[in-house]
C-alpha positions in Angstrom: 126.2 91.8 132.4 125.0 91.5 128.8 125.7 92.3 125.2 123.6 94.9 123.4 122.4 94.3 119.8 120.7 96.8 117.5 119.5 95.3 114.2 118.3 97.6 111.4 117.1 100.2 113.9 115.4 103.3 112.4 114.1 106.4 114.1 112.2 109.0 112.2 110.5 112.2 113.3 107.8 112.5 110.7 109.5 111.8 107.4 113.0 112.8 108.6 115.3 110.0 109.6 117.5 110.7 112.6 118.9 107.1 112.9 119.0 105.2 109.7 119.3 101.4 109.6 121.6 101.1 112.6 123.0 97.6 113.1 125.7 97.2 115.8 126.6 94.6 118.4 128.3 95.6 121.7 129.9 92.7 123.5 129.5 91.8 127.1 131.8 93.8 129.3 132.9 96.1 126.4 133.3 99.8 126.6 131.7 101.1 123.4 131.6 104.8 122.4 129.2 106.4 120.0 130.9 109.5 118.7 129.9 112.2 116.2 129.1 115.8 115.8 125.8 117.3 117.2 122.8 116.0 115.4 124.4 112.8 114.1 121.9 110.6 116.0 124.2 109.2 118.7 122.1 110.4 121.7 118.9 109.3 120.0 120.4 105.8 119.6 121.4 105.7 123.3 117.9 106.8 124.3 116.3 104.1 122.2 118.5 101.5 124.0 117.3 103.0 127.3 113.7 103.0 126.2 113.3 106.8 126.5 112.7 107.0 122.7 110.5 104.6 120.8 111.9 103.1 117.6 110.3 103.4 114.2 111.5 100.0 113.1 114.1 97.4 113.9 115.1 95.4 116.9 117.0 96.1 120.2 118.1 93.2 122.4 119.8 93.4 125.8 121.3 90.0 126.4 118.9 87.5 124.8 115.8 89.7 125.5 114.0 91.7 122.9 113.3 95.0 124.6 111.4 97.0 121.9 108.3 97.1 124.0 109.8 97.0 127.5 109.6 100.1 129.7 112.9 101.6 130.8 112.5 100.3 134.3 112.3 96.8 133.0 115.4 96.8 130.8 117.9 96.5 133.6 120.0 99.5 132.5 121.2 102.5 134.4 121.8 105.9 132.7 124.1 108.8 133.6 122.9 112.1 132.1 124.7 115.2 131.0 123.0 117.4 133.6 123.4 115.0 136.6 119.6 114.9 137.3 120.1 114.9 141.1 117.3 115.7 143.5 118.2 119.0 145.1 116.3 118.4 148.4 118.0 115.0 149.0 121.6 114.5 150.3 124.1 112.3 148.5 123.1 109.2 150.4 119.4 109.6 149.6 120.1 110.5 145.9 122.2 107.3 145.4 119.7 105.1 147.2 116.4 106.5 145.9 116.1 104.1 142.9 116.5 101.2 145.3 114.0 102.6 147.7 111.4 102.9 144.9 112.0 99.2 144.1 111.4 98.4 147.8 114.9 97.1 148.7 115.5 96.8 152.5 117.2 99.7 154.3 120.1 97.4 155.1 120.6 96.5 151.4 120.3 100.1 150.4 122.9 101.2 152.9 125.3 98.5 151.9 125.1 99.2 148.2 125.4 103.0 148.7 128.4 102.6 151.0 130.0 100.2 148.5 129.5 102.7 145.6 130.7 105.6 147.8 133.9 103.7 148.6 134.5 103.1 144.9 134.0 106.7 143.9 135.6 108.4 147.0 132.3 109.9 148.2 132.4 108.6 151.8 132.8 112.0 153.3 130.1 113.6 151.1 127.2 111.4 151.9 125.4 113.9 154.1 125.8 116.9 151.7 123.2 118.3 149.4 123.9 118.7 145.6 124.3 122.5 146.0 127.2 121.9 148.3 129.1 119.8 145.8 131.4 120.7 142.9 130.5 119.7 139.3 132.9 116.7 139.4 131.5 115.6 142.7 127.9 115.8 141.4 128.9 113.7 138.4 130.4 111.1 140.7 127.1 111.0 142.6 125.2 110.5 139.4 127.6 107.6 138.5 127.2 106.2 142.0 123.4 106.2 141.6 123.9 104.0 138.5 126.4 101.7 140.3 124.0 100.8 143.2 121.5 99.5 140.7 124.0 96.8 139.5 122.5 96.9 136.0 123.3 94.7 133.0 124.3 97.8 131.0 125.5 101.3 131.9 124.6 104.2 129.5 126.4 107.5 129.6 125.0 110.5 127.6 127.8 113.1 127.3 128.4 113.0 131.1 131.5 115.2 131.0 130.4 118.1 128.8 129.5 120.4 131.7 132.9 120.0 133.4 135.9 122.2 132.9 138.8 120.9 130.8 141.0 119.8 133.7 138.2 118.0 135.4 137.1 116.3 132.2 140.6 114.7 131.9 140.4 113.5 135.5 136.8 112.1 135.1 137.8 110.3 131.9 140.4 108.4 133.9 137.9 107.7 136.7 135.3 106.2 134.4 137.9 104.1 132.6 139.1 102.7 136.0 135.5 102.1 137.0 134.9 100.1 133.9 137.9 97.9 134.6 136.8 97.5 138.2 133.2 96.6 137.5 133.8 94.6 134.4 130.5 96.1 133.1 129.0 96.6 129.6 129.2 100.4 129.1 127.9 102.5 126.2 129.1 106.0 126.1 128.0 108.9 123.9 130.2 111.9 123.2 130.9 114.5 120.5 134.5 114.7 121.8 136.7 112.4 119.8 139.5 112.7 122.4 137.2 111.1 124.9 136.3 108.4 122.4 140.0 107.7 121.6 141.2 107.5 125.2 138.3 105.6 126.8 136.8 103.1 124.3 137.5 99.5 123.6 135.6 100.1 120.3 134.3 103.3 118.8 131.4 103.8 116.4 131.8 107.0 114.3 128.3 108.3 113.3 127.3 110.9 110.7 123.7 111.8 109.7 122.3 108.8 111.5 124.7 106.2 110.0 127.7 104.5 111.4 130.6 105.4 109.1 133.2 103.1 110.7 133.7 101.1 113.9 136.8 99.5 115.4 139.5 99.9 118.0 140.5 103.5 118.4 144.0 103.2 116.9 142.7 101.0 114.1 140.2 103.7 113.0 142.9 106.4 113.5 145.4 104.6 111.3 143.0 103.3 108.6 139.9 105.6 108.2 137.5 104.2 105.6 136.5 107.6 104.2 137.2 111.3 104.3 134.6 112.1 107.0 136.2 109.6 109.4 139.7 110.8 108.5 138.8 114.4 109.2 136.8 113.7 112.4 139.2 111.4 114.2 142.5 113.1 115.3 143.2 116.3 117.2 144.1 118.6 115.5 142.3 117.3 112.4 143.9 115.8 109.4 145.1 118.1 106.6 143.6 117.5 103.1 145.7 118.7 100.2 144.8 118.4 96.4 147.4 116.5 94.5 148.0 114.5 91.3 149.3 110.9 90.8 152.4 111.0 88.6 155.3 108.7 87.9 157.0 108.0 91.2 154.0 108.8 93.5 151.7 111.6 94.6 152.7 115.2 93.7 151.5 118.3 95.5 153.4 121.5 95.3 157.0 120.8 94.3 157.2 117.6 96.3 156.5 113.9 95.5 155.4 111.4 98.1 155.7 107.6 97.6 152.5 105.5 97.4 151.8 101.8 97.1 151.5 100.1 93.7 147.8 99.5 93.9 147.1 103.2 94.5 149.3 104.1 91.6 147.5 101.6 89.3 144.0 102.8 90.2 144.7 106.6 90.3 147.5 107.3 87.8 146.8 110.5 85.9 143.9 111.6 88.1 143.7 114.4 90.6 143.3 113.1 94.2 143.2 114.5 97.7 146.0 113.6 100.1 145.3 113.3 103.8 148.2 114.0 106.0 148.2 114.1 109.8 149.9 117.1 111.4 152.4 114.9 113.3 153.5 113.3 110.0 154.8 116.6 108.7 158.2 118.1 109.5 159.7 121.5 109.0 162.6 121.7 106.6 164.6 124.0 104.4 164.6 123.8 100.6 162.4 121.4 98.6 159.0 120.6 100.0 155.5 122.0 100.1 155.6 125.7 100.4 153.6 127.1 103.4 152.7 130.7 104.4 152.5 130.8 108.3 149.7 132.7 109.9 149.7 131.7 113.5 152.0 129.9 115.9 150.5 128.2 119.0 153.0 127.1 121.7 151.5 124.5 124.1 154.6 123.8 126.3 155.9 120.4 125.2 154.8 121.0 121.6 152.8 123.4 119.5 151.1 124.0 116.2 151.6 126.1 113.1 148.5 127.4 111.3 149.1 128.5 107.7 148.2 128.2 104.0 149.8 125.9 101.4 150.9 127.5 98.2 150.0 125.1 95.4 151.6 125.5 91.9 153.1 128.8 93.1 150.2 131.0 92.0 147.4 130.6 94.6 146.9 130.2 98.3 144.8 127.2 99.3 142.8 127.0 102.5 141.8 123.4 103.4 139.2 123.1 106.2 140.0 126.8 107.0 143.5 126.0 108.1 146.4 123.7 107.6 148.1 122.6 110.8 151.6 121.3 111.5 152.9 120.0 114.8 156.4 121.1 115.7 158.9 120.9 118.5 158.5 124.2 120.5 160.4 127.0 118.9 160.5 130.6 120.1 161.1 132.3 116.8 160.0 131.0 113.4 160.1 132.6 110.0 156.8 133.5 108.3 157.6 131.3 105.3 158.5 127.6 105.5 158.7 124.5 103.4 157.6 121.1 104.7 158.1 117.4 103.8 155.7 114.6 104.6 
């Protein structure tokens, strides 16, 4: 296995930058996730690592080898695509072993590697089936198996679960995480789904407009976002943002005051600020608090969410990101008007 290093990597289409001065280092055996909304440059970055896109400037190294000018086949990587990319006329065994056949491995070696990957992924009974006879999850496992038999230095995953239904995505997240632990491999995974990033990654890189906004362990980024974009992107449902003022005693919004640290008080006193509050940090209460008009209640079984509007200064409704969201213990009947504390 090997670490992957990108140094000042830029990708432009004409004069338009898609990836802008990207410098990251992914350690040997690390599971790294590039996450961001569509068009942020994450898939382009992955394709540059794979050699499927040329870079405008910068350096990409796999291990100690500069791979800028190497063809994809010479980079010792294996890529799993969003659309599986299986040959419809070949069975599972042939699909998984085709790359080795092209490289002129012996039949015995191909059979051994295919069987080993099939055992890891639970595909033993499916080896003689064609792709059209498989479910979406089974096809994705075949695509992963085709990567495993290569025994590459680096595995690349380009939104591999986006075509699966919700229940299957949860199962496949667990399968890929277990696979990483079993193989001890360097894996780089691209997704727009921040839940996948939070649950699978050793380290996540949050991208926006071709730039890495923040990187770190998932819970580190969740607890200490460096800017509003990261705070709003990481977390499901998203963080609430409420305008407030810094006053004696803390941050005031509505008719409630929340305590803040001394440094924040020193730097922001007398200014208007935006307070970010996660839904799980808000509780329903009676009496004093931030006044909220409830629009929708979603019950999800073990818990649920309230969607509403904060009433600020008593004279106007405020919509922040379209909705304000509060997590609550499941309640069958709720009033249409509540106060909350944070």
